[in-house]
C-alpha positions, 0 to 999 in steps of 0.5 A, a space after each residue: 500500500 502506497 499513498 499518493 497526492 495528485 495535483 491537477 494543474 497546480 498554479 502556485 509554486 509555494 503550495 506545491 513545494 509545501 506539499 512536496 515537503 509533506 510528501 517527503 516527511 510521510 513517504 507519500 508519492 507526488 503526482 503533478 498533472 500538467 500544465 503547471 502554472 510555474 517552472 519546477 525550477 522556480 525558486 519559490 517552489 524550491 524554497 518551500 520544499 527546502 532541501 527535501 526534493 531528493 526525498 520525494 518521488 515525483 511523477 509527471 503526467 501530461 494530462 488528467 486522462 494520462 494520470 487515470 490510465 496510469 492507475 491500476 484497477 485495484 488502486 483507490 481514487 479519492 477526489 478532494 472537493 468542497 462539493 463532496 457529500 461525505 467527509 474525508 474522515 468517513 472513509 476507511 483508508 486501511 485496505 493494504 491491498 490498495 494504493 490510495 490516490 488523493 486528487 486535488 484540483 487547481 487552486 483557482 478552479 478545482 477540477 473540471 465539472 464533467 470529471 467531478 460528475 463522473 467521479 462523484 462517488 469518489 469525492 471527499 470533503 474537509 468540513 469548513 464554514 463555507 459562509 466565511 471562506 471559499 476554500 482551505 489552502 491547498 497545502 493545508 488540505 493535502 496535509 489534513 487528508 494524508 495524515 488522516 489516511 496515515 493515522 488510520 494506517 498506524 503511521 507506516 514507516 514513520 517515527 512516532 518518537 525520535 531522539 535528537 542530539 540536542 533534545 529540548 525535552 530531555 
């Protein structure tokens, strides 16, 4: 079982960099669906990801259909959207025979409506006060969702405790 974060046509390098850093820290694979709204050499994206880029497995896809074709029939797709009827916490992510793909839309327009209608049953939502905001920040949303999946999976291959040479709590 592997967790994957998939970004559809991301526009903001800082969001993608922050998500790449989360992927590095959680052993999550990152997929970027083109076109990207920035160069992958962008200094803001590199700064947001700091020096963790070599720790992230990144796959680029030319478009959404190509990404979907890359998935196996046993993989599980979750479409993260504010329009979903069920929350991300209502889903069981513990099936070890499946890879879990969490697809996030473009920061400004999300995913295409025709795609959303086709995959409506795959949609999950993070509860929010929709009267106050249009949407949560993309990198925060990705972190919330991936950590819920990891929590349910008992944080595989992640250190629950780490001892540092200069441990501030010891």
